[in-house]
C-alpha positions, 0 to 999 in steps of 0.5 A: 525485538532485537535482529540477530546479525546475518552472515552477510550483515554491513551493519548499515543503519535503516536508512542506508538505501545504497545497493538497493534494487527491491521493485515496488510493492505489486500493488502499484499494479492495481492502484487504478483498480482500488480507486475505481473501486473506490470511487464506485463504493462510495457512489453506491453508498451515497445513492443508498443514503440519498434514497433512505433520506426521500 
């Protein structure tokens, strides 16, 4: 539950983002693919629901 201080611990807070050069998450590259898959899944589910009602 408590983190152990490291060898190069500066004692900053969680909000301290100076020098933060981490890149974005890799999921950012495939976001448009996930949107497309989500829309396709929603269309297929709506179609099957509509066909069952008729």
